[in-house]
PyMOL Python script that loads the backbone (N, CA, C, O; Angstrom):
from pymol import cmd

cmd.read_pdbstr("""\
ATOM      1  N   UNK A   1     109.236 103.570  77.954  1.00  0.00           N
ATOM      2  CA  UNK A   1     108.246 102.761  77.283  1.00  0.00           C
ATOM      3  C   UNK A   1     108.686 102.410  75.866  1.00  0.00           C
ATOM      4  O   UNK A   1     108.438 101.305  75.383  1.00  0.00           O
ATOM      5  N   UNK A   2     109.338 103.356  75.210  1.00  0.00           N
ATOM      6  CA  UNK A   2     109.808 103.092  73.855  1.00  0.00           C
ATOM      7  C   UNK A   2     110.927 102.057  73.874  1.00  0.00           C
ATOM      8  O   UNK A   2     111.051 101.264  72.940  1.00  0.00           O
ATOM      9  N   UNK A   3     111.741 102.054  74.924  1.00  0.00           N
ATOM     10  CA  UNK A   3     112.808 101.060  74.993  1.00  0.00           C
ATOM     11  C   UNK A   3     112.247  99.645  75.150  1.00  0.00           C
ATOM     12  O   UNK A   3     112.823  98.694  74.622  1.00  0.00           O
ATOM     13  N   UNK A   4     111.151  99.499  75.857  1.00  0.00           N
ATOM     14  CA  UNK A   4     110.498  98.191  75.960  1.00  0.00           C
ATOM     15  C   UNK A   4     109.966  97.762  74.598  1.00  0.00           C
ATOM     16  O   UNK A   4     110.094  96.598  74.219  1.00  0.00           O
ATOM     17  N   UNK A   5     109.378  98.687  73.868  1.00  0.00           N
ATOM     18  CA  UNK A   5     108.899  98.392  72.523  1.00  0.00           C
ATOM     19  C   UNK A   5     110.059  98.019  71.603  1.00  0.00           C
ATOM     20  O   UNK A   5     109.931  97.108  70.784  1.00  0.00           O
ATOM     21  N   UNK A   6     111.179  98.709  71.729  1.00  0.00           N
ATOM     22  CA  UNK A   6     112.352  98.391  70.922  1.00  0.00           C
ATOM     23  C   UNK A   6     112.873  96.994  71.228  1.00  0.00           C
ATOM     24  O   UNK A   6     113.289  96.272  70.322  1.00  0.00           O
ATOM     25  N   UNK A   7     112.851  96.608  72.510  1.00  0.00           N
ATOM     26  CA  UNK A   7     113.280  95.258  72.875  1.00  0.00           C
ATOM     27  C   UNK A   7     112.321  94.208  72.331  1.00  0.00           C
ATOM     28  O   UNK A   7     112.754  93.150  71.873  1.00  0.00           O
ATOM     29  N   UNK A   8     111.028  94.490  72.376  1.00  0.00           N
ATOM     30  CA  UNK A   8     110.034  93.551  71.838  1.00  0.00           C
ATOM     31  C   UNK A   8     110.211  93.398  70.333  1.00  0.00           C
ATOM     32  O   UNK A   8     110.110  92.288  69.812  1.00  0.00           O
ATOM     33  N   UNK A   9     110.472  94.490  69.633  1.00  0.00           N
ATOM     34  CA  UNK A   9     110.739  94.410  68.193  1.00  0.00           C
ATOM     35  C   UNK A   9     111.977  93.548  67.929  1.00  0.00           C
ATOM     36  O   UNK A   9     111.973  92.725  67.014  1.00  0.00           O
ATOM     37  N   UNK A  10     113.026  93.731  68.720  1.00  0.00           N
ATOM     38  CA  UNK A  10     114.248  92.941  68.533  1.00  0.00           C
ATOM     39  C   UNK A  10     113.994  91.467  68.816  1.00  0.00           C
ATOM     40  O   UNK A  10     114.479  90.605  68.084  1.00  0.00           O
ATOM     41  N   UNK A  11     113.243  91.170  69.863  1.00  0.00           N
ATOM     42  CA  UNK A  11     112.948  89.772  70.197  1.00  0.00           C
ATOM     43  C   UNK A  11     112.089  89.124  69.113  1.00  0.00           C
ATOM     44  O   UNK A  11     112.337  87.980  68.731  1.00  0.00           O
ATOM     45  N   UNK A  12     111.089  89.840  68.617  1.00  0.00           N
ATOM     46  CA  UNK A  12     110.246  89.295  67.548  1.00  0.00           C
ATOM     47  C   UNK A  12     111.044  89.109  66.256  1.00  0.00           C
ATOM     48  O   UNK A  12     110.822  88.153  65.513  1.00  0.00           O
ATOM     49  N   UNK A  13     111.966  90.023  66.000  1.00  0.00           N
ATOM     50  CA  UNK A  13     112.840  89.885  64.839  1.00  0.00           C
ATOM     51  C   UNK A  13     113.723  88.651  64.969  1.00  0.00           C
ATOM     52  O   UNK A  13     113.920  87.915  64.002  1.00  0.00           O
ATOM     53  N   UNK A  14     114.250  88.432  66.159  1.00  0.00           N
ATOM     54  CA  UNK A  14     115.090  87.255  66.389  1.00  0.00           C
ATOM     55  C   UNK A  14     114.289  85.966  66.224  1.00  0.00           C
ATOM     56  O   UNK A  14     114.791  84.984  65.678  1.00  0.00           O
ATOM     57  N   UNK A  15     113.051  85.972  66.694  1.00  0.00           N
ATOM     58  CA  UNK A  15     112.194  84.793  66.529  1.00  0.00           C
ATOM     59  C   UNK A  15     111.937  84.527  65.047  1.00  0.00           C
ATOM     60  O   UNK A  15     111.975  83.380  64.603  1.00  0.00           O
ATOM     61  N   UNK A  16     111.676  85.587  64.287  1.00  0.00           N
ATOM     62  CA  UNK A  16     111.427  85.417  62.854  1.00  0.00           C
ATOM     63  C   UNK A  16     112.673  84.904  62.128  1.00  0.00           C
ATOM     64  O   UNK A  16     112.570  84.024  61.274  1.00  0.00           O
ATOM     65  N   UNK A  17     113.840  85.444  62.459  1.00  0.00           N
ATOM     66  CA  UNK A  17     115.069  84.973  61.823  1.00  0.00           C
ATOM     67  C   UNK A  17     115.396  83.543  62.234  1.00  0.00           C
ATOM     68  O   UNK A  17     115.915  82.770  61.429  1.00  0.00           O
ATOM     69  N   UNK A  18     115.101  83.191  63.465  1.00  0.00           N
ATOM     70  CA  UNK A  18     115.316  81.822  63.920  1.00  0.00           C
ATOM     71  C   UNK A  18     114.361  80.867  63.212  1.00  0.00           C
ATOM     72  O   UNK A  18     114.739  79.741  62.887  1.00  0.00           O
ATOM     73  N   UNK A  19     113.129  81.307  62.969  1.00  0.00           N
ATOM     74  CA  UNK A  19     112.164  80.487  62.234  1.00  0.00           C
ATOM     75  C   UNK A  19     112.610  80.263  60.798  1.00  0.00           C
ATOM     76  O   UNK A  19     112.296  79.230  60.206  1.00  0.00           O
ATOM     77  N   UNK A  20     113.332  81.210  60.236  1.00  0.00           N
ATOM     78  CA  UNK A  20     113.822  81.069  58.867  1.00  0.00           C
ATOM     79  C   UNK A  20     115.059  80.183  58.781  1.00  0.00           C
ATOM     80  O   UNK A  20     115.447  79.761  57.692  1.00  0.00           O
ATOM     81  N   UNK A  21     115.668  79.903  59.905  1.00  0.00           N
ATOM     82  CA  UNK A  21     116.885  79.100  59.939  1.00  0.00           C
ATOM     83  C   UNK A  21     116.572  77.616  59.760  1.00  0.00           C
ATOM     84  O   UNK A  21     115.541  77.142  60.238  1.00  0.00           O
ATOM     85  N   UNK A  22     117.445  76.881  59.082  1.00  0.00           N
ATOM     86  CA  UNK A  22     117.239  75.424  58.992  1.00  0.00           C
ATOM     87  C   UNK A  22     117.488  74.724  60.327  1.00  0.00           C
ATOM     88  O   UNK A  22     117.164  73.545  60.468  1.00  0.00           O
ATOM     89  N   UNK A  23     118.046  75.412  61.290  1.00  0.00           N
ATOM     90  CA  UNK A  23     118.345  74.836  62.601  1.00  0.00           C
ATOM     91  C   UNK A  23     117.231  75.079  63.616  1.00  0.00           C
ATOM     92  O   UNK A  23     117.406  74.786  64.799  1.00  0.00           O
ATOM     93  N   UNK A  24     116.101  75.602  63.179  1.00  0.00           N
ATOM     94  CA  UNK A  24     114.998  75.928  64.079  1.00  0.00           C
ATOM     95  C   UNK A  24     114.459  74.656  64.735  1.00  0.00           C
ATOM     96  O   UNK A  24     114.122  73.690  64.051  1.00  0.00           O
ATOM     97  N   UNK A  25     114.383  74.666  66.060  1.00  0.00           N
ATOM     98  CA  UNK A  25     113.891  73.517  66.810  1.00  0.00           C
ATOM     99  C   UNK A  25     112.406  73.617  67.146  1.00  0.00           C
ATOM    100  O   UNK A  25     111.848  72.695  67.741  1.00  0.00           O
ATOM    101  N   UNK A  26     111.765  74.709  66.780  1.00  0.00           N
ATOM    102  CA  UNK A  26     110.339  74.894  67.056  1.00  0.00           C
ATOM    103  C   UNK A  26     109.543  74.435  65.839  1.00  0.00           C
ATOM    104  O   UNK A  26     109.550  75.130  64.823  1.00  0.00           O
ATOM    105  N   UNK A  27     108.859  73.297  65.898  1.00  0.00           N
ATOM    106  CA  UNK A  27     108.112  72.815  64.735  1.00  0.00           C
ATOM    107  C   UNK A  27     107.017  73.780  64.280  1.00  0.00           C
ATOM    108  O   UNK A  27     106.718  73.848  63.088  1.00  0.00           O
ATOM    109  N   UNK A  28     106.430  74.509  65.185  1.00  0.00           N
ATOM    110  CA  UNK A  28     105.345  75.424  64.822  1.00  0.00           C
ATOM    111  C   UNK A  28     105.832  76.618  64.012  1.00  0.00           C
ATOM    112  O   UNK A  28     105.039  77.242  63.308  1.00  0.00           O
ATOM    113  N   UNK A  29     107.120  76.950  64.096  1.00  0.00           N
ATOM    114  CA  UNK A  29     107.634  78.133  63.403  1.00  0.00           C
ATOM    115  C   UNK A  29     108.150  77.839  62.001  1.00  0.00           C
ATOM    116  O   UNK A  29     108.313  78.756  61.196  1.00  0.00           O
ATOM    117  N   UNK A  30     108.407  76.580  61.704  1.00  0.00           N
ATOM    118  CA  UNK A  30     108.952  76.249  60.382  1.00  0.00           C
ATOM    119  C   UNK A  30     107.873  76.363  59.315  1.00  0.00           C
ATOM    120  O   UNK A  30     106.686  76.210  59.603  1.00  0.00           O
ATOM    121  N   UNK A  31     108.284  76.629  58.096  1.00  0.00           N
ATOM    122  CA  UNK A  31     107.294  76.620  57.020  1.00  0.00           C
ATOM    123  C   UNK A  31     107.530  77.636  55.927  1.00  0.00           C
ATOM    124  O   UNK A  31     107.574  77.269  54.752  1.00  0.00           O
ATOM    125  N   UNK A  32     107.682  78.889  56.271  1.00  0.00           N
ATOM    126  CA  UNK A  32     107.832  79.944  55.261  1.00  0.00           C
ATOM    127  C   UNK A  32     109.090  80.758  55.561  1.00  0.00           C
ATOM    128  O   UNK A  32     108.992  81.862  56.097  1.00  0.00           O
ATOM    129  N   UNK A  33     110.263  80.236  55.225  1.00  0.00           N
ATOM    130  CA  UNK A  33     111.505  80.937  55.599  1.00  0.00           C
ATOM    131  C   UNK A  33     111.677  82.292  54.922  1.00  0.00           C
ATOM    132  O   UNK A  33     112.224  83.215  55.526  1.00  0.00           O
ATOM    133  N   UNK A  34     111.224  82.425  53.686  1.00  0.00           N
ATOM    134  CA  UNK A  34     111.394  83.710  52.993  1.00  0.00           C
ATOM    135  C   UNK A  34     110.559  84.798  53.660  1.00  0.00           C
ATOM    136  O   UNK A  34     111.044  85.910  53.873  1.00  0.00           O
ATOM    137  N   UNK A  35     109.322  84.487  53.986  1.00  0.00           N
ATOM    138  CA  UNK A  35     108.465  85.462  54.669  1.00  0.00           C
ATOM    139  C   UNK A  35     109.001  85.770  56.066  1.00  0.00           C
ATOM    140  O   UNK A  35     108.907  86.905  56.532  1.00  0.00           O
ATOM    141  N   UNK A  36     109.561  84.762  56.731  1.00  0.00           N
ATOM    142  CA  UNK A  36     110.125  84.978  58.066  1.00  0.00           C
ATOM    143  C   UNK A  36     111.345  85.899  57.999  1.00  0.00           C
ATOM    144  O   UNK A  36     111.532  86.745  58.873  1.00  0.00           O
ATOM    145  N   UNK A  37     112.173  85.734  56.966  1.00  0.00           N
ATOM    146  CA  UNK A  37     113.342  86.623  56.814  1.00  0.00           C
ATOM    147  C   UNK A  37     112.922  88.059  56.557  1.00  0.00           C
ATOM    148  O   UNK A  37     113.514  88.988  57.106  1.00  0.00           O
ATOM    149  N   UNK A  38     111.908  88.247  55.728  1.00  0.00           N
ATOM    150  CA  UNK A  38     111.425  89.605  55.442  1.00  0.00           C
ATOM    151  C   UNK A  38     110.845  90.232  56.706  1.00  0.00           C
ATOM    152  O   UNK A  38     111.146  91.381  57.028  1.00  0.00           O
ATOM    153  N   UNK A  39     110.014  89.476  57.421  1.00  0.00           N
ATOM    154  CA  UNK A  39     109.435  90.000  58.660  1.00  0.00           C
ATOM    155  C   UNK A  39     110.526  90.278  59.693  1.00  0.00           C
ATOM    156  O   UNK A  39     110.466  91.282  60.402  1.00  0.00           O
ATOM    157  N   UNK A  40     111.514  89.403  59.780  1.00  0.00           N
ATOM    158  CA  UNK A  40     112.620  89.620  60.715  1.00  0.00           C
ATOM    159  C   UNK A  40     113.423  90.862  60.384  1.00  0.00           C
ATOM    160  O   UNK A  40     113.851  91.587  61.282  1.00  0.00           O
ATOM    161  N   UNK A  41     113.628  91.108  59.107  1.00  0.00           N
ATOM    162  CA  UNK A  41     114.374  92.304  58.699  1.00  0.00           C
ATOM    163  C   UNK A  41     113.603  93.580  59.012  1.00  0.00           C
ATOM    164  O   UNK A  41     114.179  94.552  59.501  1.00  0.00           O
ATOM    165  N   UNK A  42     112.309  93.578  58.733  1.00  0.00           N
ATOM    166  CA  UNK A  42     111.486  94.761  59.015  1.00  0.00           C
ATOM    167  C   UNK A  42     111.442  95.026  60.523  1.00  0.00           C
ATOM    168  O   UNK A  42     111.566  96.171  60.959  1.00  0.00           O
ATOM    169  N   UNK A  43     111.267  93.971  61.309  1.00  0.00           N
ATOM    170  CA  UNK A  43     111.235  94.144  62.763  1.00  0.00           C
ATOM    171  C   UNK A  43     112.588  94.595  63.308  1.00  0.00           C
ATOM    172  O   UNK A  43     112.641  95.378  64.256  1.00  0.00           O
ATOM    173  N   UNK A  44     113.679  94.110  62.720  1.00  0.00           N
ATOM    174  CA  UNK A  44     115.002  94.554  63.144  1.00  0.00           C
ATOM    175  C   UNK A  44     115.193  96.041  62.853  1.00  0.00           C
ATOM    176  O   UNK A  44     115.762  96.772  63.664  1.00  0.00           O
ATOM    177  N   UNK A  45     114.719  96.477  61.701  1.00  0.00           N
ATOM    178  CA  UNK A  45     114.815  97.902  61.359  1.00  0.00           C
ATOM    179  C   UNK A  45     113.968  98.748  62.308  1.00  0.00           C
ATOM    180  O   UNK A  45     114.400  99.818  62.738  1.00  0.00           O
ATOM    181  N   UNK A  46     112.770  98.277  62.635  1.00  0.00           N
ATOM    182  CA  UNK A  46     111.931  99.003  63.592  1.00  0.00           C
ATOM    183  C   UNK A  46     112.590  99.064  64.973  1.00  0.00           C
ATOM    184  O   UNK A  46     112.523 100.083  65.660  1.00  0.00           O
ATOM    185  N   UNK A  47     113.223  97.964  65.363  1.00  0.00           N
ATOM    186  CA  UNK A  47     113.932  97.954  66.640  1.00  0.00           C
ATOM    187  C   UNK A  47     115.091  98.942  66.631  1.00  0.00           C
ATOM    188  O   UNK A  47     115.293  99.685  67.592  1.00  0.00           O
ATOM    189  N   UNK A  48     115.842  98.945  65.549  1.00  0.00           N
ATOM    190  CA  UNK A  48     116.976  99.861  65.449  1.00  0.00           C
ATOM    191  C   UNK A  48     116.519 101.308  65.513  1.00  0.00           C
ATOM    192  O   UNK A  48     117.116 102.116  66.224  1.00  0.00           O
ATOM    193  N   UNK A  49     115.478 101.640  64.785  1.00  0.00           N
ATOM    194  CA  UNK A  49     114.966 103.012  64.793  1.00  0.00           C
ATOM    195  C   UNK A  49     114.471 103.386  66.188  1.00  0.00           C
ATOM    196  O   UNK A  49     114.690 104.508  66.647  1.00  0.00           O
ATOM    197  N   UNK A  50     113.810 102.457  66.856  1.00  0.00           N
ATOM    198  CA  UNK A  50     113.310 102.739  68.203  1.00  0.00           C
ATOM    199  C   UNK A  50     114.442 102.936  69.194  1.00  0.00           C
ATOM    200  O   UNK A  50     114.410 103.863  70.003  1.00  0.00           O
ATOM    201  N   UNK A  51     115.457 102.054  69.133  1.00  0.00           N
ATOM    202  CA  UNK A  51     116.591 102.209  70.047  1.00  0.00           C
ATOM    203  C   UNK A  51     117.343 103.510  69.773  1.00  0.00           C
ATOM    204  O   UNK A  51     117.772 104.182  70.710  1.00  0.00           O
ATOM    205  N   UNK A  52     117.509 103.870  68.503  1.00  0.00           N
ATOM    206  CA  UNK A  52     118.197 105.121  68.179  1.00  0.00           C
ATOM    207  C   UNK A  52     117.387 106.316  68.672  1.00  0.00           C
ATOM    208  O   UNK A  52     117.957 107.311  69.121  1.00  0.00           O
ATOM    209  N   UNK A  53     116.071 106.224  68.592  1.00  0.00           N
ATOM    210  CA  UNK A  53     115.214 107.303  69.095  1.00  0.00           C
ATOM    211  C   UNK A  53     115.402 107.488  70.597  1.00  0.00           C
ATOM    212  O   UNK A  53     115.375 108.615  71.093  1.00  0.00           O
ATOM    213  N   UNK A  54     115.593 106.389  71.322  1.00  0.00           N
ATOM    214  CA  UNK A  54     115.733 106.465  72.776  1.00  0.00           C
ATOM    215  C   UNK A  54     117.145 106.870  73.195  1.00  0.00           C
ATOM    216  O   UNK A  54     117.315 107.744  74.045  1.00  0.00           O
ATOM    217  N   UNK A  55     118.162 106.235  72.596  1.00  0.00           N
ATOM    218  CA  UNK A  55     119.530 106.384  73.096  1.00  0.00           C
ATOM    219  C   UNK A  55     120.483 107.175  72.204  1.00  0.00           C
ATOM    220  O   UNK A  55     121.562 107.560  72.653  1.00  0.00           O
ATOM    221  N   UNK A  56     120.114 107.420  70.978  1.00  0.00           N
ATOM    222  CA  UNK A  56     121.036 108.060  70.056  1.00  0.00           C
ATOM    223  C   UNK A  56     121.647 107.022  69.119  1.00  0.00           C
ATOM    224  O   UNK A  56     121.352 105.831  69.215  1.00  0.00           O
ATOM    225  N   UNK A  57     122.498 107.490  68.219  1.00  0.00           N
ATOM    226  CA  UNK A  57     123.016 106.635  67.157  1.00  0.00           C
ATOM    227  C   UNK A  57     123.853 105.448  67.589  1.00  0.00           C
ATOM    228  O   UNK A  57     123.454 104.301  67.391  1.00  0.00           O
ATOM    229  N   UNK A  58     125.005 105.711  68.173  1.00  0.00           N
ATOM    230  CA  UNK A  58     125.935 104.632  68.508  1.00  0.00           C
ATOM    231  C   UNK A  58     125.393 103.740  69.618  1.00  0.00           C
ATOM    232  O   UNK A  58     125.458 102.515  69.512  1.00  0.00           O
ATOM    233  N   UNK A  59     124.867 104.332  70.666  1.00  0.00           N
ATOM    234  CA  UNK A  59     124.327 103.539  71.772  1.00  0.00           C
ATOM    235  C   UNK A  59     123.081 102.775  71.336  1.00  0.00           C
ATOM    236  O   UNK A  59     122.850 101.657  71.798  1.00  0.00           O
ATOM    237  N   UNK A  60     122.287 103.356  70.465  1.00  0.00           N
ATOM    238  CA  UNK A  60     121.100 102.669  69.954  1.00  0.00           C
ATOM    239  C   UNK A  60     121.457 101.453  69.129  1.00  0.00           C
ATOM    240  O   UNK A  60     120.812 100.411  69.235  1.00  0.00           O
ATOM    241  N   UNK A  61     122.492 101.585  68.303  1.00  0.00           N
ATOM    242  CA  UNK A  61     122.958 100.445  67.511  1.00  0.00           C
ATOM    243  C   UNK A  61     123.470  99.329  68.413  1.00  0.00           C
ATOM    244  O   UNK A  61     123.158  98.158  68.192  1.00  0.00           O
ATOM    245  N   UNK A  62     124.240  99.679  69.413  1.00  0.00           N
ATOM    246  CA  UNK A  62     124.758  98.671  70.357  1.00  0.00           C
ATOM    247  C   UNK A  62     123.624  98.016  71.139  1.00  0.00           C
ATOM    248  O   UNK A  62     123.638  96.801  71.337  1.00  0.00           O
ATOM    249  N   UNK A  63     122.645  98.796  71.586  1.00  0.00           N
ATOM    250  CA  UNK A  63     121.522  98.239  72.341  1.00  0.00           C
ATOM    251  C   UNK A  63     120.683  97.315  71.464  1.00  0.00           C
ATOM    252  O   UNK A  63     120.215  96.273  71.923  1.00  0.00           O
ATOM    253  N   UNK A  64     120.495  97.695  70.208  1.00  0.00           N
ATOM    254  CA  UNK A  64     119.706  96.844  69.307  1.00  0.00           C
ATOM    255  C   UNK A  64     120.420  95.529  69.079  1.00  0.00           C
ATOM    256  O   UNK A  64     119.804  94.467  69.168  1.00  0.00           O
ATOM    257  N   UNK A  65     121.707  95.582  68.788  1.00  0.00           N
ATOM    258  CA  UNK A  65     122.449  94.346  68.549  1.00  0.00           C
ATOM    259  C   UNK A  65     122.525  93.474  69.793  1.00  0.00           C
ATOM    260  O   UNK A  65     122.444  92.249  69.698  1.00  0.00           O
ATOM    261  N   UNK A  66     122.680  94.090  70.951  1.00  0.00           N
ATOM    262  CA  UNK A  66     122.754  93.314  72.189  1.00  0.00           C
ATOM    263  C   UNK A  66     121.422  92.627  72.482  1.00  0.00           C
ATOM    264  O   UNK A  66     121.403  91.447  72.832  1.00  0.00           O
ATOM    265  N   UNK A  67     120.321  93.342  72.345  1.00  0.00           N
ATOM    266  CA  UNK A  67     119.018  92.726  72.625  1.00  0.00           C
ATOM    267  C   UNK A  67     118.668  91.679  71.573  1.00  0.00           C
ATOM    268  O   UNK A  67     118.045  90.667  71.891  1.00  0.00           O
ATOM    269  N   UNK A  68     119.058  91.910  70.341  1.00  0.00           N
ATOM    270  CA  UNK A  68     118.786  90.972  69.254  1.00  0.00           C
ATOM    271  C   UNK A  68     119.582  89.681  69.443  1.00  0.00           C
ATOM    272  O   UNK A  68     119.031  88.587  69.323  1.00  0.00           O
ATOM    273  N   UNK A  69     120.865  89.808  69.737  1.00  0.00           N
ATOM    274  CA  UNK A  69     121.698  88.625  69.923  1.00  0.00           C
ATOM    275  C   UNK A  69     121.320  87.853  71.188  1.00  0.00           C
ATOM    276  O   UNK A  69     121.402  86.625  71.215  1.00  0.00           O
ATOM    277  N   UNK A  70     120.912  88.560  72.222  1.00  0.00           N
ATOM    278  CA  UNK A  70     120.450  87.876  73.429  1.00  0.00           C
ATOM    279  C   UNK A  70     119.212  87.037  73.123  1.00  0.00           C
ATOM    280  O   UNK A  70     119.112  85.886  73.549  1.00  0.00           O
ATOM    281  N   UNK A  71     118.277  87.616  72.387  1.00  0.00           N
ATOM    282  CA  UNK A  71     117.063  86.880  72.024  1.00  0.00           C
ATOM    283  C   UNK A  71     117.380  85.711  71.098  1.00  0.00           C
ATOM    284  O   UNK A  71     116.744  84.663  71.200  1.00  0.00           O
ATOM    285  N   UNK A  72     118.343  85.865  70.202  1.00  0.00           N
ATOM    286  CA  UNK A  72     118.735  84.763  69.318  1.00  0.00           C
ATOM    287  C   UNK A  72     119.416  83.640  70.085  1.00  0.00           C
ATOM    288  O   UNK A  72     119.168  82.464  69.817  1.00  0.00           O
ATOM    289  N   UNK A  73     120.263  83.991  71.028  1.00  0.00           N
ATOM    290  CA  UNK A  73     121.019  82.979  71.759  1.00  0.00           C
ATOM    291  C   UNK A  73     120.145  82.187  72.725  1.00  0.00           C
ATOM    292  O   UNK A  73     120.462  81.040  73.038  1.00  0.00           O
ATOM    293  N   UNK A  74     119.071  82.765  73.194  1.00  0.00           N
ATOM    294  CA  UNK A  74     118.216  82.108  74.180  1.00  0.00           C
ATOM    295  C   UNK A  74     117.302  81.050  73.542  1.00  0.00           C
ATOM    296  O   UNK A  74     116.920  80.092  74.215  1.00  0.00           O
ATOM    297  N   UNK A  75     116.953  81.201  72.291  1.00  0.00           N
ATOM    298  CA  UNK A  75     115.930  80.353  71.683  1.00  0.00           C
ATOM    299  C   UNK A  75     116.255  78.862  71.643  1.00  0.00           C
ATOM    300  O   UNK A  75     115.375  78.072  71.986  1.00  0.00           O
ATOM    301  N   UNK A  76     117.442  78.417  71.255  1.00  0.00           N
ATOM    302  CA  UNK A  76     117.703  76.967  71.286  1.00  0.00           C
ATOM    303  C   UNK A  76     117.644  76.397  72.701  1.00  0.00           C
ATOM    304  O   UNK A  76     117.180  75.274  72.899  1.00  0.00           O
ATOM    305  N   UNK A  77     118.108  77.156  73.675  1.00  0.00           N
ATOM    306  CA  UNK A  77     118.056  76.694  75.058  1.00  0.00           C
ATOM    307  C   UNK A  77     116.617  76.647  75.564  1.00  0.00           C
ATOM    308  O   UNK A  77     116.255  75.752  76.328  1.00  0.00           O
ATOM    309  N   UNK A  78     115.805  77.602  75.142  1.00  0.00           N
ATOM    310  CA  UNK A  78     114.397  77.583  75.499  1.00  0.00           C
ATOM    311  C   UNK A  78     113.701  76.367  74.903  1.00  0.00           C
ATOM    312  O   UNK A  78     112.876  75.734  75.562  1.00  0.00           O
ATOM    313  N   UNK A  79     114.033  76.040  73.656  1.00  0.00           N
ATOM    314  CA  UNK A  79     113.451  74.856  73.019  1.00  0.00           C
ATOM    315  C   UNK A  79     113.860  73.593  73.757  1.00  0.00           C
ATOM    316  O   UNK A  79     113.042  72.694  73.948  1.00  0.00           O
ATOM    317  N   UNK A  80     115.095  73.517  74.166  1.00  0.00           N
ATOM    318  CA  UNK A  80     115.577  72.356  74.904  1.00  0.00           C
ATOM    319  C   UNK A  80     114.931  72.272  76.284  1.00  0.00           C
ATOM    320  O   UNK A  80     114.543  71.193  76.733  1.00  0.00           O
ATOM    321  N   UNK A  81     114.818  73.417  76.952  1.00  0.00           N
ATOM    322  CA  UNK A  81     114.259  73.450  78.302  1.00  0.00           C
ATOM    323  C   UNK A  81     112.774  73.089  78.309  1.00  0.00           C
ATOM    324  O   UNK A  81     112.313  72.340  79.171  1.00  0.00           O
ATOM    325  N   UNK A  82     112.038  73.623  77.349  1.00  0.00           N
ATOM    326  CA  UNK A  82     110.611  73.346  77.274  1.00  0.00           C
ATOM    327  C   UNK A  82     110.374  71.912  76.819  1.00  0.00           C
ATOM    328  O   UNK A  82     109.386  71.288  77.207  1.00  0.00           O
ATOM    329  N   UNK A  83     111.270  71.395  76.007  1.00  0.00           N
ATOM    330  CA  UNK A  83     111.166  70.000  75.607  1.00  0.00           C
ATOM    331  C   UNK A  83     110.505  69.779  74.273  1.00  0.00           C
ATOM    332  O   UNK A  83     109.658  68.894  74.152  1.00  0.00           O
ATOM    333  N   UNK A  84     110.863  70.556  73.260  1.00  0.00           N
ATOM    334  CA  UNK A  84     110.341  70.283  71.930  1.00  0.00           C
ATOM    335  C   UNK A  84     110.906  68.956  71.448  1.00  0.00           C
ATOM    336  O   UNK A  84     112.018  68.591  71.832  1.00  0.00           O
ATOM    337  N   UNK A  85     110.172  68.225  70.620  1.00  0.00           N
ATOM    338  CA  UNK A  85     110.608  66.889  70.209  1.00  0.00           C
ATOM    339  C   UNK A  85     111.957  66.866  69.482  1.00  0.00           C
ATOM    340  O   UNK A  85     112.718  65.910  69.629  1.00  0.00           O
ATOM    341  N   UNK A  86     112.257  67.903  68.704  1.00  0.00           N
ATOM    342  CA  UNK A  86     113.500  67.915  67.936  1.00  0.00           C
ATOM    343  C   UNK A  86     114.706  68.353  68.750  1.00  0.00           C
ATOM    344  O   UNK A  86     115.834  68.229  68.272  1.00  0.00           O
ATOM    345  N   UNK A  87     114.515  68.853  69.943  1.00  0.00           N
ATOM    346  CA  UNK A  87     115.628  69.373  70.727  1.00  0.00           C
ATOM    347  C   UNK A  87     116.488  68.274  71.317  1.00  0.00           C
ATOM    348  O   UNK A  87     117.666  68.503  71.590  1.00  0.00           O
ATOM    349  N   UNK A  88     115.937  67.084  71.521  1.00  0.00           N
ATOM    350  CA  UNK A  88     116.686  66.012  72.147  1.00  0.00           C
ATOM    351  C   UNK A  88     117.197  64.956  71.167  1.00  0.00           C
ATOM    352  O   UNK A  88     117.689  63.909  71.589  1.00  0.00           O
ATOM    353  N   UNK A  89     117.087  65.214  69.888  1.00  0.00           N
ATOM    354  CA  UNK A  89     117.509  64.256  68.873  1.00  0.00           C
ATOM    355  C   UNK A  89     119.034  64.275  68.776  1.00  0.00           C
ATOM    356  O   UNK A  89     119.644  65.336  68.650  1.00  0.00           O
ATOM    357  N   UNK A  90     119.633  63.103  68.834  1.00  0.00           N
ATOM    358  CA  UNK A  90     121.075  62.994  68.637  1.00  0.00           C
ATOM    359  C   UNK A  90     121.337  62.226  67.367  1.00  0.00           C
ATOM    360  O   UNK A  90     120.580  61.326  67.003  1.00  0.00           O
ATOM    361  N   UNK A  91     122.393  62.576  66.705  1.00  0.00           N
ATOM    362  CA  UNK A  91     122.740  61.935  65.441  1.00  0.00           C
ATOM    363  C   UNK A  91     123.798  60.874  65.727  1.00  0.00           C
ATOM    364  O   UNK A  91     124.822  61.148  66.352  1.00  0.00           O
ATOM    365  N   UNK A  92     123.530  59.664  65.258  1.00  0.00           N
ATOM    366  CA  UNK A  92     124.468  58.554  65.426  1.00  0.00           C
ATOM    367  C   UNK A  92     124.978  58.178  64.046  1.00  0.00           C
ATOM    368  O   UNK A  92     124.198  57.853  63.151  1.00  0.00           O
ATOM    369  N   UNK A  93     126.283  58.225  63.882  1.00  0.00           N
ATOM    370  CA  UNK A  93     126.877  57.891  62.597  1.00  0.00           C
ATOM    371  C   UNK A  93     127.177  56.407  62.537  1.00  0.00           C
ATOM    372  O   UNK A  93     127.657  55.817  63.505  1.00  0.00           O
ATOM    373  N   UNK A  94     126.890  55.810  61.394  1.00  0.00           N
ATOM    374  CA  UNK A  94     127.190  54.395  61.186  1.00  0.00           C
ATOM    375  C   UNK A  94     128.424  54.292  60.289  1.00  0.00           C
ATOM    376  O   UNK A  94     128.614  55.096  59.376  1.00  0.00           O
ATOM    377  N   UNK A  95     129.238  53.308  60.562  1.00  0.00           N
ATOM    378  CA  UNK A  95     130.440  53.114  59.734  1.00  0.00           C
ATOM    379  C   UNK A  95     130.132  52.452  58.436  1.00  0.00           C
ATOM    380  O   UNK A  95     131.034  52.221  57.631  1.00  0.00           O
TER     381      UNK A  95
END
""", "prot")
cmd.dss("prot")
cmd.show_as("cartoon", "prot")
cmd.util.cbc("prot")
cmd.orient("prot")
């Protein structure tokens, strides 16, 4: 049960860090990047502590980073799949 909570903390941390990014494709998440970075950092620390509690030091660190990076990598594809307006924008350069 704690490992599920640790994964949820990592996913929420990834969402917060993605919201703080200038590349965020979710219009609803943009707005307060500084607060999103702070919340993402706190959630990442909670995830790390939870994973270490479940698996130990080295394995907990690896599990936290793996779940965090998986959640980060999925978000742009999720935005594209769901069809947010900014996900399909292409940039055309003029000479």
